[in-house]
Every structure is written in structure tokens, then in C-alpha cells.
C-alpha positions in Angstrom: -23.3 15.4 7.6 -25.7 12.7 7.7 -25.1 9.4 6.1 -26.0 9.1 2.5 -29.6 7.8 2.4 -31.1 4.9 0.2 -33.9 5.6 -2.3 -36.5 3.4 -3.4 -38.5 3.4 -6.6 -40.9 1.0 -8.1 -38.3 -1.4 -9.3 -34.9 -0.1 -7.8 -32.9 0.5 -4.9 -30.5 3.4 -5.0 -28.0 3.1 -2.4 -24.5 4.1 -1.4 -21.7 1.8 -2.9 -20.0 -0.6 -0.5 -16.6 -2.1 -1.1 -17.8 -5.6 -1.9 -19.3 -3.9 -5.1 -16.1 -3.6 -6.6 -15.9 -6.6 -8.6 -19.4 -6.3 -9.8 -18.8 -2.6 -10.9 -15.4 -3.8 -12.6 -17.5 -6.4 -14.7 -20.4 -4.2 -15.6 -18.5 -0.9 -16.2 -15.4 -2.9 -17.6 -17.5 -4.0 -20.3 -16.0 -2.3 -23.7 -19.9 -1.6 -24.8 -20.7 0.5 -21.5 -17.2 2.0 -21.5 -17.6 3.4 -25.3 -20.7 4.8 -24.5 -19.3 7.2 -21.7 -16.8 9.8 -21.3 -15.4 8.8 -18.1 -15.3 4.9 -17.7 -12.0 3.6 -18.3 -11.2 0.7 -20.8 -9.7 -1.5 -19.7 -11.1 -1.1 -16.4 -7.9 -2.5 -14.2 -8.0 -4.3 -10.9 -8.4 -1.7 -8.2 -10.1 1.0 -10.3 -13.5 0.2 -9.0 -12.3 -0.1 -5.2 -10.8 3.4 -5.5 -13.7 4.9 -7.2 -15.9 3.6 -4.5 -13.8 4.7 -1.7 -14.0 8.2 -2.9 -17.5 8.4 -2.6 -17.9 8.7 1.3 -15.6 11.7 1.2 -17.2 13.5 -1.8 -20.7 12.9 0.0 -19.3 14.4 3.5 -18.2 17.4 1.8 -21.2 17.7 -0.5 -19.7 17.7 -3.7 -21.1 14.6 -4.8 -23.9 11.8 -4.4 -23.2 8.5 -6.3 -25.6 5.6 -6.1 -25.5 2.1 -6.7 -28.6 1.2 -9.0 -29.8 -2.2 -7.9 -33.0 -4.3 -8.6 -35.3 -3.8 -5.7 -36.4 -7.6 -5.5 -33.0 -9.2 -6.2 -30.7 -6.4 -4.6 -28.4 -7.2 -7.7 -26.4 -4.2 -9.0 -27.1 -3.2 -12.3 -25.5 0.3 -12.7 -24.5 3.8 -10.9 -26.3 7.2 -11.1 -25.1 10.4 -9.4 -24.9 13.8 -8.7 -21.5 15.2 -9.3 -19.6 18.5 -8.8 -22.4 19.7 -6.6 -21.6 23.5 -6.1 -23.9 26.6 -5.4 -27.1 24.8 -6.0 -25.9 23.1 -9.5 -24.9 19.6 -10.4 -24.0 17.3 -13.0 -25.9 14.2 -13.6 -24.2 11.0 -14.6 -25.1 7.3 -14.9 -24.4 4.4 -16.4 -26.4 0.9 -16.8 -24.6 -2.6 -17.4 -25.4 -3.9 -20.7 -27.6 -6.8 -19.5 -30.1 -4.4 -18.3 -30.2 -2.0 -21.2 -33.6 -1.2 -22.7 -35.4 -1.9 -19.7 -36.3 1.5 -18.4 -33.6 1.3 -15.4 -31.7 4.4 -16.6 -34.9 6.3 -16.7 -36.1 5.1 -13.4 -32.7 5.9 -11.6 -32.2 9.3 -13.2 -36.0 10.4 -12.2 -35.3 9.3 -8.7 -31.9 11.3 -8.5 -33.2 14.2 -9.7 -36.0 14.3 -7.2 -33.2 13.7 -4.6 -31.3 16.7 -5.7 -34.4 19.1 -6.0 -35.4 18.1 -2.3 -32.4 16.8 -0.5 -29.5 19.2 -2.4 -31.7 22.2 -3.0 -30.5 22.2 -6.6 -31.6 24.9 -8.8 -29.9 23.6 -12.1 -29.0 20.3 -13.4 -26.7 19.6 -16.4 -25.5 16.4 -18.3 -23.9 15.4 -21.3 -23.7 12.4 -23.4 -21.7 11.1 -26.6 -23.7 12.1 -29.7 -23.4 8.5 -30.9 -25.4 7.4 -28.0 -29.1 8.5 -28.8 -30.5 6.3 -26.1 -28.9 8.4 -23.4 -30.4 11.5 -24.6 -33.8 9.9 -24.8 -33.4 9.3 -21.0 -32.4 13.0 -20.5 -35.1 14.5 -22.4 -37.8 12.2 -20.7 -36.4 13.5 -17.6 -37.2 16.8 -18.4 -33.5 18.2 -19.4 -33.5 20.3 -22.4 -31.1 20.0 -25.2 -28.9 22.9 -25.3 -25.7 22.6 -27.4 -23.4 20.2 -29.3 -19.6 20.4 -28.7 -16.7 18.5 -29.7 -14.9 16.9 -26.5 -11.7 15.2 -26.1 -12.3 11.4 -25.8 -10.8 9.4 -23.0 -7.8 8.8 -24.9 -6.9 12.3 -24.5 -6.3 12.7 -28.4 -9.4 11.9 -30.2 -12.3 14.5 -30.8 -15.9 13.3 -30.5 -19.4 15.1 -30.6 -21.2 15.5 -27.4 -24.8 16.6 -26.5 -25.3 18.7 -23.7 -28.5 19.2 -21.7 -29.7 21.3 -18.8 -32.5 21.7 -16.3 -33.5 24.8 -14.6 -35.4 24.1 -11.4 -38.0 26.6 -10.3 -40.4 26.6 -7.3 
């Protein structure tokens, strides 16, 4: 398979993660305000976790099972978050993203999500995308609906502690020719 591409938007570059990004990922994703808004970012975010997460991306890309991109400011090159397609299988994928707290409310998540959806349709030949967010994070729901996903249902999910139950809203997009 070809190397993972870099995608450009008006303000962002979406590029493959590099090992040198680990410290920045740990800083941004390890922020408790970021971690508590997601279902899969650990907190505390211990040393080595970011490096292990980044290392897995190349194999996932080569297998065609995921396409995870670093979200970077186009001018400065500064890493501000992540966006990706996971569990790619039979033209279906899960959409996920996070943005570091200093960059919230600036439209970066929406811009990155729009780019990854376009990439998924054209490069991965996706016909269905699905995503979810914790119900207590309505800003994430706004990003998904603005990108064209439809809210389908609410479910109780197990929180990252493996014990607590939380409400999550589930979305999907069906892609037709």
C-alpha cells in the first residue's frame, strides 16, 4: 500500500503522525478536559502511551484498517489534535477526533472532520461512516451534524473506568453516488 498522504484545508494540514509528536500528543490529549470528553483517551496519559499509539498507526494504515492524521495548523505546523477513520471494513468506518483545549471553539474540528470525510469517500471508497460522542459533549454533536452525519440514537456505554455507565449519542452517514 502507498504511504499515507497529507491532506490540506484552508487552515490545516492533516499529516501522518511522527514519533516526534508523542510529547505534544501527551500534553494535549492528556489534558483532563480533553480526556473526559472522549471515550478512549486515557487519563492520566502516562509516559510512553502516545508513542505506542503513534507507532500503531503505520501498521493500521498498511492493513487498511485505519487512517489517523495529526491535525496541524497550516502556517505554523503546530499539532493541535487528531482526526481519523478507524475500524475500516467493507466500505464502512468509524470517525473519531480530538482537538487540544487551547484550540477549542475555532472550527478546527469541523474543518478536519470535513477533510477526513472527503478523504474517506474518495480514497477509501466508504459508503457508510459512523461516530459517537458522550452526550455531555454537545459541541462534538454539532461538529458531526454540521459535517452531514445524522443522529441515530442514544445508548448507555461503559466509561473508560470500566464500571461507570454514560449516555452517548450515535451518528451515521450513508454515502451514495
